[in-house]
N, C-alpha and C positions, 0 to 999 in steps of 0.2 A: 838407579832403582832404589826404592826405599823399603824399609821394613817396619811393620807395626810391632810395637812392644806393649804388651798388656801387663799391668801390675796393679797393686793396691797396698796402701800402707797398713791395712789391717791384716794382710797376710803375714806380717811380722809379729802380730799379737799372739799367734799360736806358739807356745813355749812348753816343751816337755821337760824342762828342768836344767839346772846349772850343769854345764859340761856335756850336754847332749849334742852330738854332732849335727843333727838336723835343727839348726838354730836360726833365730831371726836374723843374725848377722850375715847369713848367706845372701840375702837380698840386697843388703847394704853394700856388700863386697862387689856384687854384680853392677850395681848402680855406680859405684865409685870408679870402677874400671871402664865402664861405658863413657863416663864423663871424661876420663883421661884419654880415651881412645880418639877423640875428635870426630866421632861418628854422628854427632847430633844432627848434621846436615842430612843424614840418611835415615833418621829415626823419627817416626811419628808415634807419640805415646798416647795410650788409652788407659783410663781407669777401669778395672774389672767390675763387672756387674755380677751379683750373686746368681747362681743357677736357679731356674724354676725347679722346685723340688720334684715335680713329676718327671722331669727329664732324667733324674738319677735312676729311675726304673728302666731306662733303656738298656742298662747293663747290670744293675744290682737288684737282688731280690727285695721285695717290699718289706719283708720281716727284718732284714738287715738294715735297711734305711731307717725304719722305725726305731730299731734298737739304738742306733747312733743318736737320733733326735731325742729319744726318751732318756738317754743317759748322759747327755751333755751337761756337765756340772755347772753349778752356779758359783762354786768355789773349790779350790783344791784341784786334784787330778783324778781322772777316772781312767782305769786301765782296761782298754779294749783288747790289748794284746801286750806281750812283754815289751814291745818297742813301738806301740801305738797308743800314746797317752793323750787324753783330752784335758785341756784346761778350759776355763770359762769362755775363752775366745776361739777355741779350736773349730767349733762348728761354723762360725762366721768365716774363718779363714778357709776352711775346706769348701764351703759353698762358693766363695769367691774364686778359688783355684779352679774348681769345676766349671764355674760360670765363665771364667776367662777363656777356657778351651772352647766352649760353645760359641762365645763371642768372636773368637778368632776364626772359626768356621764361617760365621756370618760375614765378617770383614772380607775374607777371601772370596767367598761365593758371590758376594755382591760387588766384587771387583773394586773395593776400596783399597785393598792391598793384595799383592801377589803372595807375600810371605808374612807370617806373623809368628813372633816368639812370645810365649807366656812366661814371664819372670815372676812366678808365683810359688807358693808353698802352702800347705804340705804337698809333697809329691804324690804319685798315684799308682805306679805300675805294678806294685805288689798287691794292691787291693783286689781281691777276687769277687765273684758274684755275691758272696755272703760272708766275707771276712776282711777285717782291717788288719794289716800286718806290715812290717818293714817300713815304719814311719808313714804309712799310707792309709788313708781313710776311704776316699772315693777315687775310682780309677779315671783320672782326668782325661787321659789320651783315649781311652776306650769310649768314654762318653762322647767325646768330640767326633770320633770316627763313626759311631753309631748314629749320632745326630746328623752328620753329613749324609749318611745313607738314607735316613728316614725323612729328613726335612727337605733335602735337595735332590733326593732320588738318584744319588750316585750309585752306579752298579758295582764298581770295584774300587776299593781303597786299600792302601798299604800302610802298615805301621812298622817303623824301623827303630829299634831300641839298642843304643850303644852304651847304656849304663853298664857298670862292671858287674852288676847283679842281674840274674835272669829275670825277665818280666813275666813272672809266673801268673800274676793276676790277669794281665792282658791275654796270655795264652788260655787261662781258665775260661775267660769270657768268650773268646772267639774261636777256639778249637772246633773244627768241623764246619765253620761258616765259610764256605769257599769263596764268598765275595770279599772277604777280608784276608789279605796276606800279612802275616806277622813274622818279622825277622828279628832275631835277637842274638847279639854277641855278648859273652859274659865269661867271667872267670869260673873255672870248674876244677875240683869241687869247691863250692863256696855257697854262702847263703843266697837263696833259700833252698839250696840243694835240690834243684829241679832243672829241667831243660834237656836231660839226656834220655828221658823215657820215650818210648814210641808214641807218636801222636799223629794227627791228621795231616794231609798233604798241604794244607794252607799255613802250616807252622814250619818255619825254617830256623832251627836252633843251631848255633855255631859255638860250641864251648871253646874257650881259650885256656891255655895252660897258665899256671901261676907265674911262670917266667916269661910270659908273652910280652913283646914289645911292639914297636911300630910295624915291623915286617910281618909278624904273625897276624896282627889285627887287620892290616891292609890286605893281606892274602885272603883272609876269611871273607871279608866284604867283597873282594873282587871275584872270588870263586863261588860264593853262595848267594849273597844278596843280589848282586847286579844281574846275574843270569836269571834269577827268579823274578826280579822286577821286569826285566825285558820281556820275559814270557807272559807275565801277568798283565802288563799294560794298565797300570792303575790310573784312575782319574784324579786322584789326589793323594799326596803324601802326608803322613803324620809321623813326627819324630819324637820319641822318648829320649830327650837329650840329658843323659846323665854323664857327669864329668869326673866320677870317682875312680876311673881307671887311670887318672893322671899320675905320673911318677911321684909327685909331691904329696899325693893323697894317701894317708896311712890306712884308709879303709880297705885297701886291697894291695896285692903284690904286682899287678900288671903295671907296666911302665909306658904310658902314652904321654904325648905332649900336645901343646896347642896346635902344632903343625898337623898332627893326626886328626884332630877334630876339624881343622880346616879342610883337610884332604877328604874326609868322609862327607862333609857337608857339600863340598864341590861336586863329589860324585853323585850325591842324591839330588842336588839342584839340576844336574845334567839330565837325570831321569825325569824330574818334574818338568823340565823344559820340553823334553821330547814327547812325553805321554800325558802330562797333567795340566797343560796350559800354564806351567810354572807354579801351580798351587801347592803351598807347603804350610802346614801348621806344626810348629815345634813347641814342646812343653818341657819345662825344667823338671828333671828327676833328681838324681843324686849329684854329689860334688861337695866335699866337706873341708878341704883345705881352702881357706878363703881366698888367698891370693891366686892359687891355681884355678879355682873356680871362676873368678872374675876374668882372668886372662883367657881361659878356655871359652867362656861365653862370648867374649869379644871376637875370638877367632871364628866361632860358629856364626855370629852375626855377619861378619865380613864375608863368610862363605855364602850365607843366605842371600846377600845382596850382590854378590859377585864383585866385591870391592877389591 
């Protein structure tokens, strides 16, 4: 089985300044580890296409979209949020990242690939309907899920988010939409300090302690995500693949390892095989220790293809 990987060199042109953890080198680290992994035989690479701007409105308010376009700087940095800074190339990168997620849906639904991973940036799961935050501008995974439902008329899709930070933007967009199941594990209390409030039945939040390791994470997925997915019977899976819960990543205190990312990917692939005709779209979110990020993505890719 092969995996499609979508990326674009211009995704590395978005730069929020020296020392910022969400840096262009993240994509290089992933590419370098994939080359070392010997997985080229199982990878088909695609260049990302920019999203058609009208598709952004599937999940974002028009006023917010216009605000980002209108304030894209021609020089210097523009501060959309304390940790969402635009340089002259940010809008291009953000449109490519969102476009890659839509392109991934097309590849899967047209049966060119069973599974696709988007190695793109900026990430997206903190972007709400009307706010850029947490290194995120457009919510790539939410756009992809909404596009799959609108364009391919899927009745039920599931989004699984194992980033160390709660996917507050995705929850904001889909809370109450019972055709979309959203499951998120995350360190709590931790940025963005959400995910424990009462919400609708289609949102499955599983906070993890700051001392969590493999056992607590795997137990959370086994006891909450998997039963919810089995009951929901989705037609397609979407993964917000954040790797910042890795033990070597200083972004958090949780201690996961490549083996945990392989384990959760295997579990989700089994669900996709049973209920979704194997269809999975995975989109890069966090992960800021470059070596750990690259190794974790390789483990994730191996899980996606069942290698």
